[in-house]
C-alpha positions as CSV (number, residue, x, y, z in Angstrom):
1,I,-1.5,2.0,10.6
2,L,-1.1,-1.7,10.0
3,L,-0.1,-2.7,6.4
4,T,-0.4,-6.4,5.7
5,P,0.1,-7.9,2.3
6,Y,-2.1,-10.9,1.7
7,P,-0.9,-13.6,1.1
8,P,1.0,-14.4,3.3
9,G,-0.5,-12.1,5.9
10,I,2.7,-11.0,7.6
11,P,2.6,-7.3,8.6
12,L,4.8,-5.0,6.5
13,L,4.3,-2.0,8.8
14,I,2.8,-1.9,12.3
15,P,1.6,1.1,14.4
16,G,4.6,3.0,15.7
17,E,7.0,2.1,12.9
18,R,8.2,4.6,10.4
19,F,8.1,4.2,6.6
20,N,11.5,3.4,5.1
21,K,12.7,2.9,1.6
22,I,12.0,-0.8,1.5
23,I,8.3,-0.2,2.5
24,V,7.9,2.6,0.0
25,D,9.5,0.5,-2.8
26,Y,7.1,-2.3,-2.0
27,L,4.1,0.0,-2.1
28,R,5.2,1.5,-5.4
29,F,5.6,-2.1,-6.8
30,A,2.1,-2.9,-5.7
31,R,0.7,0.2,-7.4
32,D,2.6,-0.4,-10.6
33,F,1.7,-4.1,-10.7
34,N,-2.0,-3.3,-10.2
35,E,-1.9,-0.8,-13.1
36,R,-0.1,-3.3,-15.4
37,F,-2.2,-6.4,-14.6
38,P,-5.8,-5.5,-13.9
39,G,-7.7,-8.4,-12.5
40,F,-4.6,-9.7,-10.6
41,E,-4.3,-6.8,-8.1
42,T,-2.4,-7.2,-4.9
43,D,-4.3,-7.1,-1.6
44,V,-2.6,-5.1,1.1
45,H,-4.7,-4.5,4.2
46,G,-4.3,-0.8,5.1
47,L,-3.5,0.4,1.6
48,V,-6.4,2.5,0.4
49,K,-7.2,2.5,-3.3
50,R,-9.5,5.2,-4.7
51,E,-10.4,6.2,-8.3
52,V,-10.5,9.9,-9.0
53,N,-11.2,11.2,-12.6
54,G,-10.5,7.8,-14.0
55,K,-7.1,7.5,-12.3
56,R,-6.4,5.3,-9.3
57,D,-4.8,6.8,-6.3
58,Y,-3.2,4.8,-3.6
59,F,-2.6,6.1,-0.1
60,V,-2.0,5.0,3.5
61,D,-3.6,6.8,6.5
62,C,-0.9,7.8,8.9
63,V,0.1,10.4,11.5
64,R,2.7,12.9,10.7
65,Q,5.3,13.7,13.4
66,D,6.3,17.4,13.5
């Protein structure tokens, strides 16, 4: 997965990297910001937003290592 916030367009996570606390904290911030400020949503390439039953879900497609 490639996660790239825009702007500035600098990758947050590239294929082969693992999620860490800083990345998870940023994604939670983006989710919370988007819910608090509709119309000013963040744009993160690779972050999937979907509305289900009136509630937005955010997720990232990734491969789980067993």
